[in-house]
N, C-alpha and C positions, 0 to 999 in steps of 0.2 A: 504493499498498499503507500503510495506515496506522501511524504512528507508534507503536512499543513503548512508548516513555516516556508517550504519553497514553493507551493501553491500561492499561498498570498504574495509572497515576492513578485512572482509572475503577474499575478493580476494586479499590481502594485503598478510594476512597470508598464502592464497594457493601458493603466489607465492615464500614465504620463504621456505615452505614445499617443493616447485619444487627446487630450490636451493639448497637445501641441499640434494634431490633427485640425482641431477646430481653429487653431493660430494659424495653420495653414490656409484655408478656406477663407478666412476675413484678408487676409495677406495677397491670396491668387485676385479676389474679387477687386480690391483697390488696385493692384497693377494692371488687372486687366481693364478697367473702367478708364484708369488712367492712360493705358498707353492708346486705348478705343480714342478716346478723347482728343488726344494731343495729335494723332495720324492726320485728318482732314486739315488742322490748322497748322501742322507743320508743312504740310503741303500750298496752302495760301500764301505762308509768309515765304517758302521759299519763291511762288512765281511772283510776288509783289516784288522779292529782292531783284530775281531775273530783269523785271521790266523797269525797272528804275536803278540800274547796274551798281546794286549794292552787293556789298560781299555774301556770299552762300555757305564759306568754309563752316561755319559754326551751326548752321541748317543741316548739313551733309552728314556733320558728325551726329547730331540728334535722331538723323534719319536712321542711321545704324543703329544707335544705340536703342531706338524703338524696336528696330527689325530682330536686332540680338533678344530683345525683352520678350515678343512674340515667339519665337525660338524657344527659349526659357518655359513660356505658359504651356507650349506644347509638348515638350517633354517631362516637365514635373505635374503630371498628371495622376491623382491619386487613384489605383483600381483595387480590387479585392486584394490580388497576389503581392502588390507591394504596397500595402497601409501602414507596415513598418516604416517605409523609408521618409512618412511624412515630416518628421524633425529636421531631416538634411532638404527636403524641399521647402519646407517653410522657412529656412534660414537664408535657401538659393533666391527665392523670390524677393526676401525681404533685400536682401543685397542688391539686388536689381532695382529695386523700389528707390532703394535710397540712392543709389547711384545716379538714377534719374532724376529725383530731387535736388541733387546738389548740382547737377549740370545747369536743370532749369533755372534754379536761383542764383547760380554766381555768372558762369560764361554766359549765357543765353542773357541774362541780363546788361552785360556789360557791350555784347553786340547792339542791341537793340538802343543801348544808350547812344552807341557811336551812329548808328546808320540812322538816326534820329536826328543827330545834328547834320548828317550830310543831306537828309532829305530836304530840313528846313532850308538850310544853306539854298541847296537848288530849288528851292520854291519861290525863295527871296529872289534871286536872281532871275527867274523866271516871271517872277511878277512887275519885277520890275522893268523887263524889256517891253517896247512900247506896244507889241501886239498883246501884250496880256493884260491892259490897264483896266478892260471890263471886269475881267476872271478875280482881278485883285479888290474889285470894287465889291463884288458879289461875296467874296470871302468877307471879306470885315464886316457886310451885314449879316452875315451866320455866326459872328464872335456874338455871346452873351455873357456879358460880365458876373463873374462872381465875387462878388462883393460880401462882406461880412454884413454888412447894415443891411442886404435885402434878404437875406438866406438865413442867416443863424438867430432863434430864438434865445432872449435872456434865461439862464439857469432859472427853473421852478422853484427851487428851496437850495438855499447854500447856507452853510456853518463854517465857522473856524477861517473865512476870508476875507474878513476885516481887520487883521492884526499886524503888527509892524513888518511882518515879511512880506505880507502884501503891498505895505506901501513902501517898503524897499524895491520891489518890481517895479513899481509903477513910477517913481524916482528914476530909477535906471532907465527906462523904458522913452521917460520924457526928457530926462537931463543927463544921462549917462552919456562916456564916450564909446561903451560899447556899442557896435553895429549889430553883433548877435548877442542874444541872451536864451540859453537853453536851459527850461526847466525839468527836471528828471526825477524819477522816482517809481516807484511802483505800480503796477498796473491797478487801474481803480483807485489810485490814492488821491485822484479831484485836482490833475492837471489840465485836461481839457476844461473844466468847470471854469477852474480861476482863468484860465486864458478869454474864454468868452466872455466872464467878467470884466477883465480889463478892456475888452475890446468895445464894450457897452458905456465906459466910463466916460463921462462927458469930456472929462481933460485930454484922454486919449483922441477922440472923436475930434476936438478943435485942433490938436497937434498935427494930424496924420491927413492929408488929402481923401485918402481913399485907404480901407482898410480889406485887406484878402483873406482869407480864412478856408486851407486846403488841407484836408485829411488823408496822409498817405498811406500808413498801416502795414504789413508786414508782407502784403503783397504786391503792394506799388513798383510797378513796371513802367511808371512815363503816362501820362493821361492827358487828355484835350484841357483841362482845367490849368495846368501846369504848362501846355505849350500856348497857352490862349494868353497865361499872364507873362510869359515870357515876351509875345508880340505886342503887348500893352505896354509894359515897362519903360517904352521912349516917349509915350504920349503924356508923361507926365513932367516930361522935363525936368529941372530942379526941385519941383515938389515932393516935401517927404511921404510917403507912403510906409504902412506897415504891413508886413506881411507875417501870419502865422499860420506856420506848418507844425500840424498836430500828428501825433504818432510817427514819428518819425524812427524807422529802425536802422541799426548802422550801415545796410546796404545801401541806403539810400543818401546818406550823408553827403556824397557827393554833389545833391541836387542842392542843398544849403551853400555850397561854396558857389556853384553858381551862378545865384541868384546874390549871395554878396557882393561877387564882382562887378553885377549889371546894377545894381540898384544904386540910386544917386545919393549924395550926402547929405546927413540928415533922414536917409528913412531908417526902418529898421526891421530885424527878422527874429520873430519870437517862434522857440522851435520848444514842442514837449516831444520828450522822447522818456523810455522805460529806461534807458543808461546816458550816459553822458557822450553829447554826440561831436561836443568841439573842446577845444583844449579852456581858453579861457571865458569869462563871462556864465558858467557852470552854476545853477542854484539848486539845490535838493530840495524835492519837495517834502513841507512839515507835515509830521503825522496829526491828528484831530486829538484835543483835547479830550478827556472823558467825558466830559460835560458836552460837548459839540458833538462826539459821536452819540449819545442817551439823545440828544435833541433832533439827529438826523434820522437816528433809528426811529423814535416816535412819529416823525412824520412819515415815514414811509409805511407805517402800521395803522394809521390812522387810516378812515374813519373806524373807530372802536368806542366799544360801553365799556373798556375795561378803566377802573379807577386808578391812573397811573401815580397819584399823588400818595397811594396806598403804601406803605413804608416796605411791607411784605411783596407786594408786585416789584417796585421799583428796585429791591433787592434780585429779583429774578431778572429785571432787563439789566440790570449791570452786569450779571452772570453771561447774558446773552451776548452783550456788548463786547465783553473782555473775549467770551470763543470768537468773534469777529475780527478780533483785534484790531478794533476801530479804524477797519479799512473802510473807507465809504462804499465801495462796491460791495463788499460781503454783508454792508448793514442794510444795503439798498435791495440785496436778493433776499437776504433772510426777513427782512421787513414785509417784502412785498408778498414773502411767500405767507405770513403769519396776518396779512392783513384780512381783516372784519372775522379772526377768528376770536374764540373765548381762551381764557384765560388757562384754560387745560393743557390747550396746544403751547402756549408759553413754557407751562410748567414740565410738558413733555419735553421741548426741544431741551430744557436746561438739565432734566435728569439725564438726557442720552448723553450731551456733554459731559456731565459728571461723572460719567461711567468709563469715560475714556473715548468716547465716538467723535471724531472729527467732524467739523463744520463741511470738509469736503466730502464726508461719506452721504449726507443729504441733501448734498445741491452740486449736481452735475454740471449746471451752468457755469457755476463759478469755478470748480474743478477742470474746466475744458479752459476758461478763460487763463487761469493760472500757469496751466502746463501748454498753452501759447508761450508762456515768458520763455520757454524752455528750449526752443526752437532756436535760441541765441544759441544754445550750444552744439554748434555742427561737432566738435571733437568729443569722442565718446567719451576718449579718457577724462575730459575737462567735467562731462555731466557725472559720470560714476564719483569724481570727487565732490562735487555739487552732492549727490546723494549723503556722502559719508557724513555731513554738515548734521544730519538728523540723529548721528549716534549721542548728541550731548540734549542736554535738559534743554526746557523750554526757557525762555527769558534770562540764559548765563552764558559768560562769555565763554568761546571755545580756545582755548589756548592752541597759538599757531605752532609751536614746539609738539604738542602733542600730532596735531594733524600733518607734521614731519615726518614722525615717527611712525604713524600707519602708512603714509603713503608710499614710504622709501621701502617697508616690508610689502605691502601689498601689491605696487606697481612698478616695484624695482627703479625709485626714482634715486637720486643722486645723494650722499651721506649730508651734505653740505646745505640741503632744503632750496637751491637755487630754483629746479623745476617746480618744487612745491610751490614758492613765492611766486612763480609767474604763473601757474593755476591761480591761486590765490588772489591776486591782483587781476588777472579775466574776472573771477567772480565778483570781486568788488566794482569791478567796471559795468557789468552788465547788473549789479543791483540785486543780485542773489547773495549777498553777504555783504559787510561792511567792516570795515578795522579799524582799530584804537589801538593807542600806546600808552603805556602806564606811564612811561617817563618819555619826557620831550629832549632829553641827552642821547637818545638814539639818533635823534634828526642831527646833532654835530657828528656823530660817529658813523653815521651813513650805513650802518649795518655792514661796513666791511670785512668783520669779522664773521659773519653772519650768525649774529648772535638776538636770537629772537624768542627768548624767555621772556619778555615782556610786550610782546605783541599778541593780541587776540581780536577775534573775529566774532561778530554778532550777526545774527539773522532774523529776520522777519518771521515770527510766528507761523503765517500761513505758508510761508516754503519752507519751513520745518516739517510741518503737517503736510505738504507736497510729498517731500521726500518720501515720508513713511507711509503715506497713502499708496506711493508707486511700488514700493519695498511690497506693500502688503497683497499687490494685487498677483504676486509670483505663487506658484504652487507653495505650500508651506515647505516641504522638503526640497525644493528648488531655490530659495530664496540666498540672495547674494548676504543678506543682512536680514539678521533678527535682533529687533529690536522690542524689548519687553518692559513696560511700566509696572512695578509690583507696590503701587502706593499704598499702605493699609493693609488690608486683609483682599484686596482684587486681587487676582491673578488672572492670566490670559487661559480661555477656556480650553485650550489643547496641553495646558500646562501639567505633566505629571506628578502627580501629589502624593505624599503618604500620611496615614495617620502616624501616631506618635509612636505606638507600638512598633509598626514597620520600620519607622525610620532607625529606633534603636538594634531592631533586629538584622536591619540593612548593615548598619555602621559595624555591627559584630562580624558579621558574615564576610564581610570586606575585604578582609585580613586574609580569607582564605578565597576568595573569587577574584582577586582585582588582575587575574592575567585572564578571564575569561568573560566574555560580552554578556551583559545580564539581557535576557530579551523582554524585561517590560522597561527597559531603557526607552526613550525618546530620542530618538536618532535625527539629527539636523546637518544639513550640508552647508549651512550658513560659511561663509569664511569670516565675517566679521558678527560678534556677539557683543551688543550691547544692554546690559542690564542697570534699570533705574529702580532704587527702593529707598524708602525712608523706615526703616525698622532691622535689626537685628534678626537674621534668621540662622536657625538651625541649620548645622554645615551639611545636614541630611535632606535639608527642605525640597531638593529637585533631585529627580534621576533623569539626567537628560546626558546625551552623549552627541560630543561636536569634535569630531576628530578632525576635521578638516579646517576648522578657525583658526586663525592665523592671527587674529587681533579680538583683543577682548576689553570693552569698556565698563567700566562699574561706576554707576554714578551715586552719589549716597548721600543720606541726610539725618545722620543717625551720630549717635555719640561712641557705640561699639558697633564692628562688623566682624564677621567671619565668614572667612573665605570659602564657598561652598566646597564640598567635596569633589563636586566634579571635574573640578579645576586639573587635579593630576592627570586623568584621563586626556587631557587635551594636548596629544602628543606634538601637533604641527604648530601649537603657541609660540608666536614671536615678539609680541606686544601686548603688555601689560598698562592700560591707563586706569588708578581708580583715583578718584577725584570725590572729594566730600564738599558738600556745599552749605553744609549746616556752618551755627557760629561758633562752635568749640570743635576742636579737632577731633577725629573718631579714631578710637582706638582698633589697630588692626589686628585681627588674630587668625593661625592655622596659615601662618606665612610659611611654615615648613612644607607646605602642598606644593609650592614651587619648586622646591628639589628635581620633582620628577619630570619636570620638563626640560628636556637635553637642548631643544630650540630655543627657550626664551632668550631673547637678545635685548631688548630694550624695556624699562619699567619707567612710568613717570606714575611718582606718589604726590597728592595735592590736599591740604586740610587734615592730614591723618599722623596719629602718633605709630611711628614705626616700631614695630618691633624688634628684640635683638635678631642679630643677623642669623640668616642660617646660608648653605652651599648653593648659589648660583652662578657654576662653575663656567657657565656659557654668556652669561649676562654681559654685555658689551657697553650699554649706556644705562647710567640709574639718575633719573632726575628727581629731586627733593623740593617742593614748592609751598610755600607755608606747613611744612610739617613740624612734630617735636622730635629731635633724632636723638637725643640724650638718653635714651634707652637702648638705642640700637649701637650708636657710636660707642658708650663708655659702659656698658654691662653686656655685652656678648662676650660668650665662651669662644668663640672662634675670630680669629685673627683676620682684618678686612682682608689682607691679601690674600687669604686662604678660602675666604668666603666668596670672594668674586676675582678668581686668579686672572678672568681675561678682559677686565674691565679696561675699555677706552678710553669712555669719558662720564666725569662725573661734576652735574650741577647742582648746585646747592642755593637755593632762593629762599631769602625772607623767612629763615628757619631761626627765630628769636631765641632759642635757648642752644644753640649752637656755640660753643666756647672753644673748642678746639677740633684737631680733624683726627678720626678714629687712629686706634692705635695698630700700625703695620700698613696702613695707606702707603705707604713711602717703599715698601715691598713689594708693591703692584706697578712691577715694569713694565706692563702693558700699557698704561696711560699716558694717553696723549692731550687731555684736554682737562683742564680743572679749574672749574667756574665756582666761586663762591662770591653772594651779593647781596646786598641789605641784612646782614647779619649780625646785629647789634650786639651782642656778645662775644662775637667773634674776636679774640685776642691774641694769638699765637698763632705763628706758623710751625710748622715741626723744621728741628731742625736740620732733621736728614733729608729734607726735601732734595735736596742735589743727587739723590738716588734714582729719580725717576727721570732716567736719563731719556729716555721717547719722549719726555713732556715739550707739544709744539706750544702750548697756549694755557698762560697762567693770567686768571680772574680775580683779583680781589676786590671788589670794589663796594663801595657805601658800607664800609665797614670802618666805623669811626673809632674802634678800640685798637685797632693795630697800632701798634707801637715801634713794631724792629723787622725789620727782612732778615733774615739769616746769611751769612756770608757763603752757605753751601747752595743758595741760588747761582750763583755765578757757574756751578759746574754745568746746569741746565744748556748742552752746545746745542740741544736741536730747539730751543724756543724761538718762537719767531714772532712772537703777540704776547703783550705783557699792558695789564689794566692795573691799574692801583687809585682808578677814579675815587675820591672823596674818602680818602683816608684819612682823617684830620690830624691823628694822632701820629700819624707817621713823619718822621721829622727828617729822616736821613735813610739815603741811598746806599748799600755795600759798597763800598771803597773800589772792588773789582769788577763792578758789575760791566764795566768795558769787555768783558771777556764773553758775554753774551752776544760772540760774533754775528749769531746768525739772524738776531732781533732785526725786525723790519718794523711793526707798529709798537708805539710808546704812550699810552692814554696815562696821565698823571696829572688832572686839574684837581683846584680846591685838596691837595696836600699841604700838610707843613714843611715841606720841605723847601727851604731857603737857598740853596746850594747844590750844586752837581760835582759828583766827583770828578776829577781829573782825567781817567781811565773811561769816560763818557764817550770820548772822542776817538776811543777806539773800535766803536760800533760802526764797522765801514759797509754793513748791508743796512743799516736804517734807513727807512725810507719816510715815517710819518710821524709826527709827533704831534699830541693835544696836550695843550698846557694850560694855565693860569696866568695872570698877568705878571705874576710876581717871578715868575720860573722863565717867563719869557725871554727877558733879557741873556740870560745867561745862554739860552737854546739857538740865542742870534748869533754868537759867539760860536759855538759849534756848524752853524751851517757857514762859516766862512772857510772851515776843514770841509766841510759835506755841502757841496753847493747844491748837491740835489734833493736836499731835505725840505721835505712840506713840514711848515709849523703851522698850526693855528691854537687861538687860544679861544677856549669856553668860557660863556659867562659865569661868573661865580655865581649870581643870584638865581640862575635858573636853575644851575646843577641841586643848588641847597633847597629851595624852594621845590622843587621836584621830589625832591628826598623825602623832605619833611609830608609832603601831600600824599607821598605814597605810603608812608608809615601808617597818617592817621587814619586812610581810608581803609587800611585794613586792620584796624583797630591794635596797631605794633607798641601802642606807648604805654611804657607801664604807668 
């Protein structure tokens, strides 16, 4: 008789194939309809191009793509005998569709713009010929001016658009020197409404002879209104006009530049877009206040018999407004859905959202609108990185250094974070994330040393929910990311749980069965596992197997947390990120489970009390941020060098109980980067630090109690970067510091050093120095010897003020 488990496994595989088969059908239908619709249109365009002596190279290429698609459609047909090929066929058809989409949206648009200019130029020369005067006259009669004054209505209801931000925009429009103003922000944040209000303003109407308002959108490929406007601009002579280009996407930004060149002095272009389109004159759209968001929601929900002045009902309204993330578009969608509904409907929405359901689960129109923003992410790798932002909790800063660790291991990016920062800036440019920096001093340093420990991202909550929603659309067993929120007693429905007695029994048996697979375990294939919880849970709280997981993100809000037992089975885990968002450090337990993880390379702990060290032989990077480390460094029975013999990089930031480095650290001969910053109590570098022969970077910054630098530091022959910024008690450098012949960058502003050792002139490879005004004259003397030396002065007040603000904002003052 057949093994039932084998039969179940086969049924599960057949189910997966069937799921892919359903995707195959929808993809095939889309590709068929697109190919069918494009065929006749391409033929017409080709014929027109030949008749008007225009280039046909791109058209011919498109014809070949369509023919290739038709061939693939014929080959990739599902029949009873080959149904198991559905996943392969679906992937093949999707590749063809994406290729066609990219070609039409990039190459074809370029040709159309080029051909349009040639056609207009030819038409202009023909119209000016004597034989075509009547034709030109008839053409001018067909022109119908699309002006704002005649075609756009004043918005029916507005809130939050009469404050300082609106006044600043209006002032720039009327009196500013900027010829182009770019208002950018999230989809549905109110940009178009604000633009229309500006156009209706009496002062704006008096300033400009005419106002043109044209919406371009994501599918803009040139239209009659734009052509007409270009033709009409000369009619206005030197009179100022206002051109409003609404919803401009990056692919159409050349239109803005073309008009900027053509318009007369005094004229203005007002651009609204989801991402910044121009370099100067950019204004990010402001978010609605809570009161304005409530007022807008109540406007859309009217008429209603509900008494919104009632305190209990107002609490419900506030929770719904919070769920809409104060985004005008979301407020409108939900408000109109609840229009004329009773209080029970509002309570139902509140109840669903309080249970973890997203606004996107109940509003497909809003979901489609937000997903349209992701069309900007043509590069699949950047899209994946956007999805990874959903691993972190709502309304919390996302550490850039954590993203670099994750992406380095997941996507094989460079160790320095150069590629990761390129992706982050792309996401920021597209308004899919925003960047913040804890200290302005990084502006002075220009992150030349790839130091991002004080860089963070924030993301609009709706985009986070969008990333999670998209992840959850995949079959559970096939998800790349498994994001679990376990606040209170709420657990996902699929979560395998045990009662207390079963947990005790399983824990006891685990010692005898650890080499065998438990048939009751929930197996997941996700490469990334993110768990958020607000309570300490029994280590046997879950029976899950995540063998393929490379990244584990634990988001805590609790004073105690025990690492779950299933972690020791994550044999492919390379990155562990543990962050406590509570006000007090979380006591971390069960750290010894990590000894089972032979591939674990990167650990980042934030806001936790680190327990005594265990053996982590393959860990190469350890980052401790706002942690309590005294127990780990001073009470461990294992010397640091034996606990982490392969450590390459150690970062310690804002750890207020750090007084000295752990015993045995200087025997970790693999260490290349050592960074300690904002540790108030840190007062001593070990005398044997010279034993770290491979050390390339040493940062001891914002540590005001450091008084001495040991002479053995001069033995660090590979040291190329030294940072002692704001070590206010450090009065003297080692006499033989000039023996650091490999040193290229030296940062030392706001120290108490009043003179430089004579040996400093022997630093032949020194390229860059950042100092304060007190030591600058000494460095100027050195520059006579090393003429290529670049010396910069950091403003002392800025660095001190930033440092104080940092400590205050984190509650680190005693």
